[in-house]
C-alpha positions in Angstrom: 21.1 31.1 -6.1 21.0 31.9 -9.7 19.6 35.4 -9.1 22.3 36.2 -6.7 25.0 35.5 -9.0 26.6 32.9 -6.6 28.4 30.0 -8.3 27.5 26.4 -7.8 30.4 25.4 -5.5 29.3 27.8 -3.0 25.5 28.1 -3.5 24.4 24.8 -2.1 26.4 25.2 1.1 25.3 28.9 1.7 21.6 27.9 1.1 22.0 25.0 3.6 23.6 27.4 6.3 20.5 29.7 5.8 18.1 26.9 6.2 19.9 25.6 9.4 19.8 29.2 10.8 16.0 29.4 10.2 15.6 25.9 11.9 17.7 27.1 15.0 15.5 30.1 15.3 12.3 28.2 15.1 13.7 25.5 17.6 14.7 28.2 20.1 11.2 29.9 19.8 9.4 26.5 20.3 11.7 25.7 23.4 11.3 29.1 24.8 7.5 29.0 24.9 7.1 25.3 25.7 9.6 24.8 28.5 8.0 27.1 31.3 4.7 25.0 30.8 6.6 21.9 32.1 5.9 21.6 36.0 8.9 22.8 38.0 9.0 19.7 40.1 9.8 17.7 36.9 12.2 20.4 35.5 14.3 20.4 38.6 14.7 16.7 39.0 18.3 15.2 38.4 17.2 12.7 35.9 15.5 15.3 33.9 18.6 17.6 34.0 21.0 14.6 33.0 18.6 13.7 30.3 19.0 17.1 28.9 22.7 16.4 28.3 21.8 13.7 25.6 20.1 16.0 23.0 22.8 18.6 23.7 25.5 16.1 22.9 23.6 14.8 19.9 23.1 18.5 18.6 26.8 19.1 19.0 27.6 16.0 16.9 25.0 17.3 14.3 26.4 20.8 14.2 30.1 19.6 14.0 29.0 17.2 11.0 27.3 19.9 9.3 30.2 22.4 9.7 32.7 19.8 8.3 30.4 18.9 5.6 29.9 22.5 4.5 33.6 23.1 4.6 34.3 20.2 2.3 31.6 21.4 -0.2 33.1 25.0 -0.3 35.8 26.1 -2.7 38.5 25.9 0.0 42.2 24.8 -0.2 42.5 21.1 -1.2 44.9 20.6 1.6 42.2 21.5 4.1 39.7 19.1 2.5 42.4 16.4 2.6 43.0 16.9 6.3 39.2 16.8 7.2 38.6 13.7 5.0 41.7 11.9 6.0 41.2 12.3 9.7 39.4 9.7 11.7 37.0 12.1 13.4 36.5 14.3 10.4 35.8 11.5 8.0 33.2 10.0 10.5 31.5 13.1 11.0 31.2 13.9 7.2 30.0 10.2 6.5 27.5 10.6 9.2 26.1 13.8 7.6 26.0 12.0 4.1 24.2 9.1 5.7 21.5 11.5 7.2 21.2 13.3 3.7 20.7 9.7 2.1 17.9 8.9 4.7 16.2 12.1 4.0 16.4 11.5 0.3 14.8 8.1 0.7 12.0 9.5 2.7 11.4 12.1 0.0 11.6 9.4 -2.7 14.1 8.8 -5.6 17.6 7.9 -6.2 20.5 9.7 -4.4 21.4 12.4 -7.0 22.7 15.4 -5.1 23.8 16.5 -1.7 26.1 19.1 -0.2 29.1 16.8 -1.0 28.0 14.6 -3.8 26.4 15.2 -7.3 25.5 12.6 -9.8 22.9 11.8 -12.7 21.3 8.4 -13.4 23.9 5.8 -14.3 24.2 4.8 -18.0 24.2 1.2 -19.3 24.0 0.2 -22.9 21.4 -2.3 -22.3 19.2 0.2 -20.3 19.9 3.8 -21.2 18.4 6.4 -19.1 17.1 9.8 -20.3 20.1 12.1 -20.5 20.3 14.7 -17.6 22.7 17.5 -17.5 23.8 19.7 -14.6 25.3 23.3 -15.5 28.3 23.7 -13.1 28.2 27.5 -13.3 32.0 27.5 -13.8 34.7 26.4 -16.1 38.4 25.7 -15.2 41.3 24.2 -17.1 43.6 24.0 -13.9 43.3 20.4 -13.5 45.4 17.4 -12.7 44.9 13.6 -12.8 44.5 12.1 -9.3 46.2 8.8 -9.8 46.1 8.1 -6.0 42.2 8.3 -5.9 41.8 6.3 -9.1 44.0 3.5 -7.4 41.8 3.9 -4.3 38.6 3.7 -6.2 39.7 0.6 -8.1 40.6 -1.2 -4.9 37.4 -0.4 -3.3 35.2 -1.3 -6.3 36.8 -4.7 -6.4 36.3 -5.1 -2.7 32.6 -4.5 -3.2 32.4 -6.9 -6.0 34.3 -9.6 -3.9 31.6 -9.1 -1.1 28.9 -9.7 -3.6 30.7 -12.7 -5.1 31.3 -11.0 -8.2 34.7 -11.4 -10.3 37.0 -8.5 -10.0 37.5 -6.0 -12.7 40.7 -5.4 -14.7 42.0 -2.0 -15.6 42.2 -1.3 -19.4 44.3 1.6 -20.3 42.2 2.6 -23.4 39.2 3.0 -21.1 41.2 5.1 -18.6 42.1 7.4 -21.3 38.5 7.8 -22.2 37.5 8.1 -18.6 40.0 10.9 -17.9 39.2 12.9 -20.9 35.5 13.0 -20.1 36.0 14.1 -16.5 38.5 16.8 -17.7 36.1 18.0 -20.4 33.2 18.4 -17.8 35.5 21.0 -15.9 36.8 22.5 -19.0 33.3 23.2 -20.5 31.3 23.6 -17.2 28.8 20.7 -17.5 28.1 17.5 -15.7 26.4 14.8 -17.8 26.9 11.5 -19.7 26.2 13.2 -23.1 28.7 16.0 -23.9 27.8 19.1 -25.5 28.9 17.5 -28.9 26.1 15.0 -28.4 28.5 12.1 -27.9 27.3 9.4 -25.5 29.8 7.3 -23.3 29.6 4.5 -25.8 30.3 6.9 -28.6 33.4 8.1 -26.8 34.4 4.6 -26.2 34.2 3.7 -29.9 36.2 6.7 -30.7 38.9 5.8 -28.1 39.2 2.3 -29.7 37.5 0.5 -26.9 35.8 -2.7 -28.1 32.9 -4.0 -26.1 29.6 -6.0 -26.3 28.2 -4.3 -23.1 29.2 -1.1 -21.4 28.1 1.3 -18.7 29.2 4.6 -17.1 28.9 6.1 -13.7 30.0 9.9 -13.0 30.1 11.8 -9.8 31.3 15.2 -8.6 32.5 15.3 -5.1 35.4 16.8 -3.0 36.9 13.4 -2.1 37.1 9.9 -3.4 35.7 8.6 -0.2 32.4 10.6 -0.7 32.3 9.8 -4.4 32.5 6.1 -3.9 30.2 6.0 -0.8 27.7 8.0 -2.8 27.7 5.9 -5.8 27.4 2.8 -3.7 24.3 4.3 -1.9 22.7 4.9 -5.5 20.8 1.8 -6.7 21.5 2.5 -10.3 25.3 3.2 -9.9 25.6 0.3 -7.5 24.2 -2.0 -10.1 26.8 -1.0 -12.7 29.6 -1.5 -10.0 28.3 -4.9 -9.2 27.3 -5.9 -12.7 28.9 -9.6 -13.3 28.9 -9.0 -17.1 31.5 -6.3 -16.8 35.2 -7.5 -16.6 37.1 -4.3 -17.6 37.1 -0.7 -16.1 38.8 2.6 -16.4 38.8 5.5 -13.9 39.1 8.9 -14.8 39.4 11.2 -11.6 40.5 14.8 -12.2 41.2 17.2 -9.4 40.4 20.8 -10.0 41.7 22.1 -6.6 39.2 24.3 -4.7 36.3 23.1 -7.1 36.7 19.5 -6.1 37.1 16.4 -8.1 35.3 14.9 -11.1 34.9 11.2 -11.3 34.1 9.0 -14.4 33.8 5.1 -14.0 33.7 3.4 -17.5 32.8 -0.4 -17.6 33.1 -2.8 -20.4 32.9 -6.6 -20.7 
């Protein structure tokens, strides 16, 4: 979408809609020319007609999931995103869409890095430092706020995941929180998405600068419209999940910055 001038928040959903339209056209053409070849005595039976309701129902579920997922990924008012992600049916349909995207990604191969509603790059851990990857957001904004409610939710969910894995809970460190929030805000302000900022500072450089002492440390970052989609996406990604459940970590800081129609930026900073 770079040649069209369409910015990142809208480019992926628009491309997805175009691909879905192409699929629908191909599906209709195949059905149109193959259905008449089925013998009439089979087509007109009651079981066959009833069986036709099943794919129609499933198709409806898929379409609704796609519509809600696309709405969440577009730069629409935050209240609308909140209504969709906060409702029982809406969150269920969107999570179903995310699960399908994750399955497709595994078939293709590789870690989950990007979907309609979730973007990340390989997790960073001071013991195993992955090559730095960067995503150009194609926009900048300084109209941001700290999302304390989402930070509290993510803290709770991460400790629940650790409890399931038999790992000690993490404790919030306010110095790490300041570092995490600053990085999330900086990514929106300067239009980049990466562990290493444009000044060449790594997560561990920023922790040192922020007065955080540690022997081991790690960082997860994500870009998503809601905290639910960010948490689920990170837990589906092996590298980020490893950081979240790492028994060596005992302290954490979450920096979740809300940029309104542009979504939310997530930084998870872990230390021993």
